[in-house]
N, C-alpha and C positions, 0 to 999 in steps of 0.2 A: 076964409082962413087968413089970418094975419100974416104979415111978412115975417114976423118972428117965428111962428110955427113952421113955416116953410123952410126956413133956414135950419131949424132943429131937425126936421125930417130928412133933409139932405145930408146932414152930418151923420145921422144914424145909419142911413143907407150906405154911406161911404165906409163907415166903420165895419159893417157886416161884410162888405165886399173885400176888405183887406184881410179880415180874420179867416174867411173861408179858405183862401189859397194857403194861408199859413198852416191851418189844420190839415189840409191835404198833404202839404209837404212833410209835416210831422208823421202822418200815417204812412207815407211812402218810405220815409227813413226807417221807421220801426219795422215795416215789412222786409225791407232789404237786410236789416241787421239779423232778423229772425232766420231768413234764408241762409245767410252766411254762417250762422251758428250751426244750423242743421247740416250744411255742407261739410263743416269742419268735423262734426261727429260721425258722419257716414263716409267711409273711404270710397273713393271713386273706383269703378271697375276698370281694369286695364283695357287699353284699346286693343282692337283686333290686330294680331301680329306682333304685339309687344312682348319682348323676352323677359320672363320672370327672373328675379335674382336667385342665385344658387343658395342652397341651404347647407350650412356647415354642420358636421357631426363630431364635435370634440370628444364625446364619450367613446365612439367607435375607434377613433384614432388612439386614444389612451389605452384601450384594450389591446390593440395590435402591438403597441410599444411595449406593454407589460409582458405579453407573450414572447416577444422577441428577446427581451433582456432576460427573462426567466429561462428560456431555452439556452441562452449563452452561458448563464451561470451553471446550469445543470451539465452542460457539455464540459466546462472546465472542471467541475466536480468529478465527473466521470474520468477525465484524464488524471486527476490527482489520485483517485482510487486505483487506477491501473498502475500508476507509479508505485504506490504503497504495496500493491499486490505482488509485484515482481522484485521489489527491493527491500521491503521491511517485513511484511507478513502477509499471507494470503487473505484476500477479501472475498473473491468470487469462488463459487463452487464449480469445479471442473471435472470432478470424478466422485464416485460413491464414497471414497475415503476422505474427501475434503471436508469443508466446514460442516459441523453438525454430526459427523460420524462418531460413534462411540469409541472410547479408549480401547486400544488393542485391536481395532477393526482391521489393521493391516497385517495381522498375523495370519497370512494367507498360505496357500499350499506351496508357493514358490519360495518361502522363507526357510532358511536353515539356521539352526541354533547350536552354539558351542559354549562351553564354560557356564552352563546354567547353574552350577554350584560354586562359581568363582574359579579363577585360574591361578594355579600356583606358578612359580617362576618357570620359564622355559617350557610352556605348555603349548602344544600345537592344536589349532582348530581343525577339527575333522570335517571339513566341508567337501561335498561331492562336486568335483569339476568347477572350482572357483574361476571366474572370468578374470581377465587382466584389467578390464575397465567396463564402463557402462554397468555399474553395479552400485549397491548401497551397503554400508556397514553401520551398525549401531551397537553401542556398548555402554555399560555403566562403569564409571571410572571413580576410583577412591584415592585421594591423596592423603597420606598419613600426616604430613607436616613435619615429619621427623628430620632432624639435621643429618647431613651426610657430608663427609669431606671429599666425596667423589665429585670431580669437576666436569665429568662427561655429561652430555645430554641424557636425560633420564627417559630413555626409549621404553615404550610399553606396547607398541604394535609395529610389526614389520613382516615381510615375506621372506622365506628362505626354505632351503631343503632341510636344514637342521638348525637347532638352537645356536644363536650367535653369542660370542663373548666380546663385550665392548670394554676396551681398556679404560682404566679409571681416569686417565688424563686425556682421553680422546676429545677432539673438538668436533664441531658439526660437519666440517668438510671430510673428516675421517670416516664418517658414516657411509660415504659413497663407496669406500673400499671394504669396510667391515661388513656392510649389508649390501653386497654387490648384486644379489639376485632379486632385490625388491624394487617396486615402483611406488611404494607408499611407506612413509615413516612418520610416526606420531610420537612426540616426546614433550617433556617439560624442560624449559630452559634451566640450566644448572645454576644460574645466578638469580634470576627473577622469579622462577617458578611458573612463568607464563606458559600457556599451551601453544604449541606450534605444530602445524600439519604441513608435511612436505611431500610433493610428488617428485619422482625422479624422471627427468626428461633428457633428451639428447639434442644438442645444438652444435653445429659445426664439428660433428663427430666426437663430441665431448660430453660426458655426463654432467648434469647439474641438478641442483635442488631448486625447485620453484615452490616457495613456502608462503603460507598465509601470514598475515600480520600476527604478532604476538597477542594472544587473548589473555588479558589479565583478570584478576579478581575472581578467580574460580573458587568454589567451596573447598575448604580443608576439613577433613574428618567428616565429610558428608558427601555421599555419592551424587554424581551428576551424570546426565545422559549426553554422550557424544555421538553424533551421527555424521557420516561422511558420504557424500555422493561423488563418485569418481567417474569421469568420462574421459575420452581421448582429447577433449578440447578444454575442459575446465574441471574444477572440483569445488564443492560447497562444504562448509563446516557449520554444523548446527549444535547449539548448546541448549539442552532441555527443550528441544523442539523449536527453538528460534534461530533463524539464520544469522550467523555472525560474520562469516567471511565467504566471498566468492572470488576464486583465483582463476584467471584466464591463462592457460598455458601458452608459452611462446615457443617452446621446443616440442619435440615429438616424445610422447609418453613411452617409457620403456615397457616392453612387452614382458609380463610376468604372470604366470599362473601358479606360482609356488604357494604353499600353505601359509596361513597367518600364524604368528607366534606371539605369545604374551611377553611380559617384561622379563629381561634377563635377571638372573639371580642377584646380580649386583644391585639392582634397584627394587628388589622385592619388598623391602621395608619402607620404601618411599611411595610407591604407587602400585595399585592393583586394579585389575579389570575383571569383569564378569558379564554374563548375559550378552555374549557377542552374537548378534543377528546378522545374517547375510541374505541379500536379495540379488538375483542376477539381472537387475534392471535398476535404473535411477528412480527412486521414489519421488513423489511430488512433495512440496512443502507441507501440504495438508496431511498427507500420509505420515510424514515424519512427526508432525505435531501430535498426531493421534496414536502414537505408539503406546504400549503398556507403561504403567508408572515405573519410576526409578525404584530400585530395590532400597531397602532400609540399610542403615549403617551396620547393623548386626550381621548382615550378609557377608561383609568383609572382616569385621572385627573378630568374629568367631574363628577365623583362620589364622589368627596371630600365633 
């Protein structure tokens, strides 16, 4: 072999020796990269004793919050309904005659009726043993709208042993003397025509009238239903079944079991009453609302 061939063989062997380690290094690098990728794809198992992170439940928390606020809203709605029930109109059913009861369902055995064909002037209601208070009265009232020069309060219900005569120029305070035996006076104001209901009480050994606010805008030439609940502590005024006034008494209600009387003859052309009902107990608001319908206008007009 020549010297030239030997040199070529040595160079070839040297080249193979260098390439082999490089290939091995490349293979090792590829293997390492593959293992790293596999490790990244597969989560490692937690070590023994390692505490797992807590799992939050936003959906469950939202449900609890919704139920809490819904309950709060319903509670305030209930309070509102209670307020409406006792101040404006009944909402809850508390007795058989309350909401849903048929009209006239309160015409019970303890009810007494007078003037079922209308009351002429100075007519007594023939009730058996009327109580002084803790009772209910209901009547149909008809205002004719006719002008009168009489300036006295136009009284159309009071209590007395006999029919009273009210002076044409009497004022409200005069009624305490003229109607000395009564504890209830109902009249129209002589100037405005507004309805006023008064209880007669005693304070500091002196009689006084404790009156409702004047009730305006009542029908003229059309009957309306007036109901009064009178107790020793307060009285209520209802117009056509709706509560209009509640008056808390500051004095002591006068004791009176005298009969009830209709309008004095002086006011017969101005106001008339009929269908007077009496109960020896306070009726509920629902019972009053469910009384029989108001009579027609002809009921009073035919007595002209």
